[in-house]
N, C-alpha and C positions, 0 to 999 in steps of 0.2 A: 353583708351590709350594703344598703343602697349607696350608689355613687351619684353625686350631683355635680353637673358641669353645666355652665350657662343657665342655671335656674331650672334644669330639667333632670329627671332621674334617667341615667343612661346605663348601658351595659358596660361592665368593666372588661376591657379587651386584654388586660394584663393577667397572665397566669402567675400566681404566687408559687415560687419554687421553694420547697422545704429544704432546710439545712441538710447537707449530705446527698441530696438528690442530684442526678446528672443534669447538666445545663442543656436545655434543648437548643439545637442549632437555629431553628426558625421560630417565628411567632413572638409575640410580645410577652416578656417575662418581667416579674418583679422579684428582686432578690433582697435578702437581708443585708445589712451593712457588712457583716462578717463575710458572707458569701461573696459579695461584690469586691471587697478589698482583697480577699484571698485569691480572686481570679479576675481582677479588674481588666487586664489586657484581653483575656479571652472573652469576658462579658461585653466589653466595649466594642469588640470587633465582630460581634455576632451579626447575622443577616437581619434579624428582627429587632424591634425596638426594645431597649433595656431600661428598667427602672430600678430604683433602690429605695428601700424603706430605711430611713435615717433616724436614729434615736436623738432625742433632744439633749442628751448629755455628751454628745460628740461633736467636735468642731466641723462645720460644713466646709471649711477651707480644705479639708482632706480630699474633697471631691473636685477641687478646681482643675486638676489635670484632665478630667474625664467629662466635664460639664457639656462640652460640645457634642459628646457621643451619648449622653443620657437623655431619654425622652421623658422621663418622669422621675421626680424625687418626692417621695411620700414622707412628710415630717410628722413625727408622733407626738400626740398630746396624751401622756399617761393619765393625767387627771385634768379637769377643767381649770383647776387652780394653778397649774404649771404652764406658764406662758413662754418658756424658752424657745419653742418652735416659732413664735412670732418673730423673734430676733433672727433666728436662722433664715426664715423666709425673706426678711428684708435684706439680710446680707447676701443671700443667693441672688435676688433680683437686682439690688442697687449696686452692690460692690463687685459681685462676681459675674454679673450680666447673664444669669441663667434665663433662658427664654422658653424652656420646655414646660410641661405640666407640673405644677406644684400642688400636691394633694395634702390636705389636712386629714389625719387619721387618728383614731383613738377616741378619747373622750371629747368629741366635738359637739358643742351645744348650740342650739339655734340662736340663742342670745348673742353668740359670738360671730355669726356669719358675716356681718357687715365689717367687723374689725378684721376678721381673717382675710376677707377679700381685699380690704385696704392695705394689708401687709403683704399682699402679693399672691395669695392662694387663688387658684382658679378651678379647683376640684375639691370635693368634700365627701368623705365617707361618713355617713350618718347612721343613726340607729333606726329611724323610722322613715318610710316613704313619704309621710306627710310633711317632713322637713323640707322637701323640695319647694313646696308653695311658700313656706316661711322664708326660705332663702330669697325667692323672687321678691317678696314683699319687703324684706330688709334692704335689698339693693335699690328699690324704688323709693323708699321712705325719705331719704335725704339726698340732695343734689349739691350741696355746698358744705364744705368742711373748713375748719380753721387751719388744720395742719395738712401739709402736703404728705403724700404717702406713696407707696410702691404701686398703687393702682393707676398712677398717671394723672389723677386729678390734682390741679393746683389748689392751694389754699385760698381762702376768701380774700385775703389781702391782695394776692396776685390778680384775682378776678376784678377786684375793685380798681386796682391800678390800670388794668387793661381797659375797663369800661370807661374810666375817667379820661384816658388818653384818646380813645375813639370819640368820645363826646367833644373834647377840645378840638380835634381834627375837623369834626363835622361843623363846629361853630366857626372856626377860622377860615374855612373854605368859602369863597364868594359864591353867591347863588347864580 
C-alpha cells in the first residue's frame, strides 16, 4: 500500500514483522499489538526504531509506559464507518503526549484525510497512489476551523479574539 507523509508518497522504512518471527536487532520494525505487548521491554530497547500496529478495540493507554520509545503507532480503521481510531489518535496526541509518527491504516478513504490530519495523524496508508494528490488538496482547501483539534490550529473564535486584540492595540497606540 502507498504511504503518504507530508502530502507525498514515500517509501515505508518500517519492516512488518510477522507473528512468531524473530525480532531483528537493527532496522525499523512494525509489530502487531500482541507481538509488542509480549516482548515490550525487548522491542522498546532495540537499536532501531520500533512501531506498533494498534487495533481500535484496544485501549491506547496500555502503550503509555513505552510511548517515549515508540517511533510509530499505526492505528487501524477496519472499515471507514468505524471511527474509534480518531479518538485513539486524539488521546495519544493530546492526553498522552505522543510525538512520534501516527499512521492511519486500513480502510482509509480520501474523504477523511482532512479529518484524520486534524485528529493528529501525520501518515496514511492508502489504496491508490493518486490519493497523495487528493491529500494535498484536502489540506489546502480550508484554513479556518470552528473547532480546535490535535493538529495545533486554534478555532475560529480564538483567531477572532486574537485579531480583535491586535486591532485594539494598533488603534490605541499613538502615531
